[in-house]
N, C-alpha and C positions, 0 to 999 in steps of 0.2 A: 798841870798839877792841881789837884783838888784841895780846896780849903779844908783844914784840919777839923774845924767844927762841923763842916758838911759831912765828912767821913764819920765823925763821931755820931752824928744824928742817924746816919744810915745803919750803923752797927747797933744802935739802941732801938731800932724799929725794924724787926724782921718782917718778912712777907706775910700778908694777911690771907686768911682763908676767905672764900666767897661769903660765908655767913658773917664773918667779922666785917667785911666791906659793907654788906647790906645793913648791919647793925649801925655802923658809923654813919652811913649815908642817911639812914632814917633819923638819927640824932641831929645831923647837919640840917635836915629839913626843918627841924624844930628850933634851929638857931644855936646849937651847941658848938661853940668855937673850939673847944678842946678836941672834939671829935673831928672837926674840919682839919685842924692842924695834924692830928694823928693820921688821917687818910692821906694828906699831902706828904708827910715825912716818910710814910711807909711805902711810897711809890717813887722815891728819889732814884732807886735803882733803875726803874724804867726810864727816867729822864736821862740818866747817864748813858744807858744803852743806846738810846736814840740819838743823843748828842754825839756820841762817838761815831755813829754811822754816817752822820751828815757833816761832821767837822772837816774843815779845810785847814791846811798848814798855816795860811796867812791870818787865821782867826784866833782870838784868845779863847782857849777852851773853857776857862772859868766863866767868861761872859756868855759863852754858848750855853753852858749849864743853866745860868741864871735866866736867860731868855727862854730856854726850853721849859723851865719851871713855870713860866707864865701860862703855858698851854696846860700844864698839869692842874694849876689852880682853876683855870676856866672849866676843865673837865669836872673837878670836884664840885664846883658850884652849880653845874648843870646836870649832873648825873641823877638819873631817876631809877632807884633800885627796884621799883615795881615792874619795870619792863623785862627783867629777868636775865639780861646779858651781863657779861663780866665787866667790871670797872676798867680793867687794864685794856680791854679791846676798845672801849669808848675813849679812854684817856690817851691811848696811843695816837689817835687821829689828831687830837688837839696839840699834843706835844710836838709831833712832827710838823704840824703847821707853823708853830712858833719857831721851831728850829730852822725851817726853811726860810721863814721870813727874816730871821737874823742873818742867815747866809746871804740872802738876796740883798739886804741893805748894807752889808759890810764887805762883801767880796768885790774886789776891784773889777773883775771881769764881767760882773752882771749888775753892778750898782745902777740904780735908776736915778736919773737927774731929778732935782727938786721940781722943776717946771713940769716934768712928765707926771710926777706923783700928784701935783696940784690939779692938773687936767684930769687925771684919772679919778680924783675925788669929785670933780664937777660932773664927770660922766656918770658915776654911780648915783650921785644925788639926782641927776636928771632922769636916770632910769626909774628910780623910785617915784619921782614926781609924775612922770608920764604914766607909770603903771597905776598909780592911785587915781589919776585923772581919767584914764581911758578904760581901766579895768582889765588891761591885758599888757603883756610884755611889749615894749616898743622895739621897733626895728632899728638897725644901724642908721638907716636913712632919716628916720624921725629924730633920733638924737643928734645926728649931724646937723640937721636943719635948725633944731632948737639952740644948739651951741654955736652955730656958725663956723664949725670946723669940718674939714673934709672927711668923708667916710674912711679914706685911707689912713688919715691921722688918728681917727677914733680907733680903728683896728690896731694900729701900731701901739697906741698908748695902752690899750687893754692887754695886749700881748706882753708888753714890757713890764707891766705892773702886777699882773695876776699870775701867781705861781701855784695855785691850788688846782689839781688836775681833775679833769673828767677821766674816769677810770679807763674805759676801753672804747668809748664812742669816738669815731673819727669826725673830723670837721671839714665840710665841703664849703670852701669860700665862695664858690660860684652859685651856691644855692640861694635862690631869691626868697625862699620861705623861711630861712634861718632867722631866728630872733636874736636880738642883741645879747640877751642873757645866755643863750646857747653858745654864742660866740665867745662870751666871757669865759664860760666853762671850758670850751674845747680849745681855745687859743692858749690855755694855760698848761699845756702838756709839759711834762717834766723835762728839765734840762739835763737830767741824768737818768740812767736806766732803772734806778730803784724806785719802786712805787711808793707814793706817800701814804696810801691807805691799803690796809689788808682788805681787798675788794670783796672777797667772799664773806668775811665776817661782818663787814659793815652792811652789805646787802641783806644778810640774815637779820641784823638788828632792825633795819628799816622795814623789811617784810613782816617781822614779828610785831613791830609797832603798828603797822597798818591793820593787822588783824584785830587789834584792840578797838578799832574805830567802828562806827556804824557804817553801813554801805554808803550812805550819803556823805559822811565825813571822809571816808576813804576816797570817794570819787573827787571830792573837792581838793584833797591833798595831792592826789595823782595829777589832776589838772594843773594845780598851782605849781608843782615842781617838774612837770613834764615826765612823770613816771608812766610810760606807756606800755611796759611789759605786762603780760597777763599774770594773774595771781599765781598760776602754777608754772610760770616760766622760770627756768633755772639759770638763764643768762643774767649777767650783771647789768645794772643801769648806772648812770653817772651819779656819784654822791658828791654833793656840794656842801660848803660851809653852812649855807642857809638851811639846808635840810637838817644838819646836825644841831643847829640852834633850836630846832623844834623837838629834839629828843629829850 
């Protein structure tokens, strides 16, 4: 059951046109709080739609709505209207991420123990530390050695905690060349058949964003995120949260 005030807010805020979204987004960039609230409230319908899709019987739907709204707020604060894509496409990714995070943390069959989450936090911090120190992504073995934990435990912890998917790229655990961050992405395949991200639209967003860079900047970004497809390649490449942070 939805909160009455929430329903009232939705009724008072019809869907926006693309030009209205751009206008609000530009005002938000200038610090307009009313514009920010308007863009949030006008997209609550999208929050409800996504929350319904991932909701489970054992979860409180109102809580699911609230947590999914966190993703919408992140999208509003990060959206760049100059890149030319739809706000709903961009927001959808963030909302789904928040919805699945709520499901992960509150569904009894996939809840991650506290000690596992703490170790996962240490792993991510160590990844960042080693990457800054060495200028490249660390391997599983390097992180294992630094933390004093087995490679098997590192793999298991990443798999248990990371629920954001690599879109279509398969993961070969026997590969000696796979980096830890690749494993983080690919070990996080969905526990359900529904995709977290509309892969085609998000790949279009990233490709269009790359075209706005200089050749040198594009090369750096491709190397940084492992985007190895050719510029004219129509196949999808993995989209991660870190990539979306840069949009």
